[in-house]
N, C-alpha and C positions, 0 to 999 in steps of 0.2 A: 582299317581297309580303306578301299579308293573305291570311291560312289559316284555315278552318276545318276541325277535323277530328269527325266525327259518328260515335261507337259507344261501345263499352263503355271504361270510363276509371274512373280512382278516384271515388267509393269503393265500385265493382264489383271483384272479385276475380277471378285469373286470365290465365292468360298473353295474352289479346287485351288486355285492359285493361291491364297491363304494357306491352305492345307498343306502345298507343296514346301513353301517357305519356310512354315511351321518345323515339318519334318525334317527340312534341310538342318536347322539349327538345333534339334534334338541331336542328329547324327552327329554335328560337330563337337557337340557337348559330350558324347560318349567318345572323344578322339578320332573318331574318323575322318577323313578327308575326302570334304563331300562338293561338287557344284553342279549346276542344275543346267540345261539348257531347255531354253522355253522356244519359243514363237516369234519369226519377225513377220508371219502372215498367219495368223489364227484360223477367223473364220472369214469366206467371203461375206459379202454383206447381204446377200438372199439367205444366208443360214443365220444371221446374228438379229434380232426384232429389237434390239435393245439399240439406247443413245450411241455410247462410246464400251468400247470394248477395255480400254484403258483405264488406270487409276490415275489419279492427280497426286497420290501419297509420295512421298519420296522411297528411295529406293532401299532395301533393309540394310542396315549396317551388317557386314561381317562377311555376306554370301556373295560369292562367286555365280554369278547368272550371265549366260552368253543367249542372245538371241538368234540362233541359227534356222529352225526348222520353218520350212513354207508347205504349209498344208496340201498345198494343189500344184506343187512343182514334182515331179519325178527327177529331174536331175539334182535337185538339193536334197530329195533323200537318200540318193547317193552318195553323195558328196558327204552329206553329214554322218549317214551311218560310217562310211568310211573314215572320217575325222576320229569317230568316238571308238572306233575298232581300234586303229593303231594308237590311241591312249590308253587303250586297256586296261578301264578298271575293273574291281573285282567283282560289280552288281551293277548294271544298269536296271534302275525303278522306273518303271512305268507309269502312266495314268491312264484309263482306259474310263471314258464315259460316254461316250458316242460315238457309234458306228462309222460317221463319217471321219472318224480320225482313223481308222483301221489302216487304211493303205499307209499312209506316211510312217506313223508309230512301226506297224508291223514290219514294213520294208527296212526302214531303219537296224529294226531287232533282230532281223536275219541277216543284213550285213554285219553288224557288230558281233552277234555270237557265233560267227565265222572264225572269228580268231582264236576259237578253242578255250579263251579264258574268261570270257565275260558271262556270268550269268544273267539273264534275264528275267525280271519278276515284276510283274504289274500287279498294280491296288488297282481295285474294281471299285467304279462308284455305281457303273449301272454295266449291266451286260447286254441286256435286253431296254431298250429306251423307253421312257412315258409317253412319247409321241414318236408313234411308228412309221418309214419311210420305207418305200419299195428297197431294195437290197440291203438292208439293214443285217439278214441274216449272212448274206454271201459276204458281206464287209466284217463281220464280226467274228466269222470263221478263220478268214484270213488272218486276221489280226492273233486269237487264240494259239494258229498253229505256229508264233512265232518267237513265243514265248517259254521259260523254264520251268515257271512256277508262280501262282498265286494270292492275291489276299484278297478276302473278300471282306467285308465290313456288315453286311447282315447276311443270314442263312439263305432268305430269298434271292439272293444274289448267287451265292454259292451253288443253289438248285439250278438257276439260269445257266450258271457255266457248265455245268455237268450234261447239259440239252446239247453242247457241241462234241461231248465225247473224247476231253483231252486226257490224256493221261500222266498229267502233273501233278507234281504235292500242290496241295490248297490248302491253304490256312485262315479260321476264322479270328478276326480281332476286330470288336467294334468301332467303328467312328471317336477317336480321341476327342478330349476337349479342344474348345476354340478358347482358347487362355489368354489369349493376345489383344484382348481389346479394353485393358485396363481395368480398375476396380470397381466394381457396383457404386453407385452415387446415391445420396437420399432422395427418395422421392420428391422431393421440394426442390433438389437441383435439378432433378430430371424433366420436371413439370416446367420450370423457368425457361431450361434451354429450347425445348422444345413450343415453347407459350403455349400450353394447355392450361384449362383452367384445374383447381383443385376441386375436392368434394364429390370426384366421381370413381366409380372402378371401374378399371382399364384391362382390356382384354388386349392381348396385342397379336397381329398377323405378321408376321417378318420374312421379308424376301420378296423377289420378283415374282409377279403374278401371272400364272399362266394356268389352263382350264383345270390339268390335272393337280394342282393345288387347293382344289375347293374351297375359294374365299364365297364362293357362291352359298356354299352350306353353310357358312356363317351365319352370312349376311340374313339367311332365313332362318337360322335358331334364332336371331335377337329379337325376331319380330314376334318370336312364342308369348302370349300373353302374360306368361309366369314372369317375364324378364322386361317388360314395360315400366316405365314410372319406378324404376328403382336405381335410376343413374348409374347403369350399366354401360359402358361406352367400349367401342371397337376401334383400335388405332391399329390401321393399314399400312404399313411401313415398308415401299420397295417399289421398283420401277415397274409398272404393266407390261408383258410382253404378249397380254392380249388386248385387244378394243378394251380399253377402259367404259367405254359409254354403257357398255352391258352391263356393267356392275352400277354406276351412277342411276342409271334407267330403274334396276333393279331398288335397290336402297330409295328412291323417289315413290316408286310405286307400295312401298311397304311401309311408307312413311318415317323412314329411319335417317334423313339427312341430319336431326342434330344429335342423334347418337353413332355417328361414324366419319371418325377424322382419317382423311386418306393422303399421303405423303408421298406423292408418286415420282420417286427420282431415286436414283442409287444411294442408299445411305452409306456415306462414306465411316471410315474405321472409329473414327472422332466421336460419329455420333451413336455410337452404336449402344456403350453404356447408357447415354440418355432415355433409350426408348426402352431398353429391358428393366430399367430401375423402376420405372412408372407402372411395369405392367405387374398385377396379379397373377395373372394366368398367363402361359405363350399357348398359341391355338394354331395345330397344324391338322385342320381338317382335309386332309390328301385323300383325293380319290383314286391316287396310284403312286405308290414309293418305294423306296429301297432301305436306304438309311437316310437319317437329315442330319447336317451340318446345322441346323437350327436349332436341334434341341439340343446339340452340345454349347452352343452359346448359352442355352436356356440354363442347362447345368451349370457351367461355368459362374452364374449371375444368381443360382441358387432360386430359380424361379418354378414352380410348377408346373405342369405342362398338361395338354388336352392334347390327345393324339387320336388317329382312326387306326382301326385296326387291317391295315393293310402294309403290304410289304414285312420291312424289318422292324417298325416302328412300334409295335407291341413288346421288342423285346428288350429294348430299352427304359420302357416308363412302366415300374411296378404299379399295376392299376390298383385306386384305392389308396395306396400310399401317396407316390409321386406326382399321382395325377390321375389320367381317366384315359381308358384306352376304349374307344366307342365305334359304333358302326359309323360309317359314314353319310349319314342323312341327316338334317336339321334336327327331328323330334331328339335321336339317342344324345345329339350335341347341346341342345337346349335343358335337356334331362341334366346332364353332368354340369352345367353352368348352373344354373339352379341350385342342386346340391353344393357346390363350391360356394355359394355365397349365404344359401341359406343355413348349411352346418358350420361356418365359419371355417373352411380346412386350409385357409393357407399357410397359416403355421406349422402347421403338423405336416404340409405336406411338403412345404420348402424343409424343414428338418430333413425329410427323406432325402430331397435332392441332393442338400451338402453332404451327406453320407451315402449314398449312392454313385457320387460323382468322382469317387476315387479309383473306381474301375476303370474310368476312361484315359490313364496316365499315359505320356506321348511314350513312356518307357515300354508300354508290354505294346503297343507299333512296333517298334524298333524290334523288338525280341523276336517278335512274330516273322519280321522279315528275314531276321538272320536263322531261326528257327528253319522255315525254308530251304534259307540257302545252302544250309547244313545237310538237310536232306538230299537236294538236288545234285550237291558236290560230292556227299559223302565224307564228309568232314565233319568236327564238332567244331563250332565257334563260341568262343567267349564274349559274350557282347559286352 
């Protein structure tokens, strides 16, 4: 089939862009003709709190990526839509993660599908954003009215999508593995690369830092008397999108300065294996969530995970077997960290993770896309 994917991709950085690149490669491996249309202007500065939207990594080999979309220029939406409409792909796959993108992507989708050939399928990262703004509902409603089918990666996102009363096929498929970051290193290799001391137990909080990610909860948990003086350290690896001072002040006030290592920067692809290889357990103390790309990196590296019981996180971590699903509060987090080390759960949990990760292959995601396409078009597609 001829397939166009529209959304973040190289040279943009971040999990959604990496997902797009990896999905395109999977579709190419399945012998489809694939191109990616990404942004030439993604976020205006007021919407992007980080240092840079672009990656320094080289272009991925074997992918056709065109930078066409300007998220704030309606004339650009019209011209981009006409261009893809004339190309007549069988499927246009969109990514939706933020209502701000609803007008641009929704307008393009409406124009493209007016060729009466192309079916528009959206992979939803979120429907209702973690950090709400005025107008979100109207922008999302506009977008959801422009598509023929949807893929959701958590049940909670599916429930959110149904709130918009759209009568389209919607398929559930969990977020696939991020299997693009190389093989695990030895613990010693990871410690050396990060210049971290040996002899410690390491928790890893990975990804950009925003209030809903709950970094403050795991910091407070680490202050629990049961966890003190046990060489348990927290590594925070990711760029702060919140003011870092509120976290550093909390760390100082709780007397945890020697116990927390902060890498306040975007973590390049070639560093990810080092961070995950030194970790005993990955902590995701989110206060709200849908699904988690960080968890899928954890699965790739065979790491136990602690997640909070919000959104779709509980769906992917079997509690007590691959890790913990806990309430989003410091005491519950501390209880589980204490249990993890006191009862030496690491090896048993890691074995479970390695077994469970088979569920999250990329061919399952493409199968969901083609099942959705078949239902839309009334045909049977052999993936």
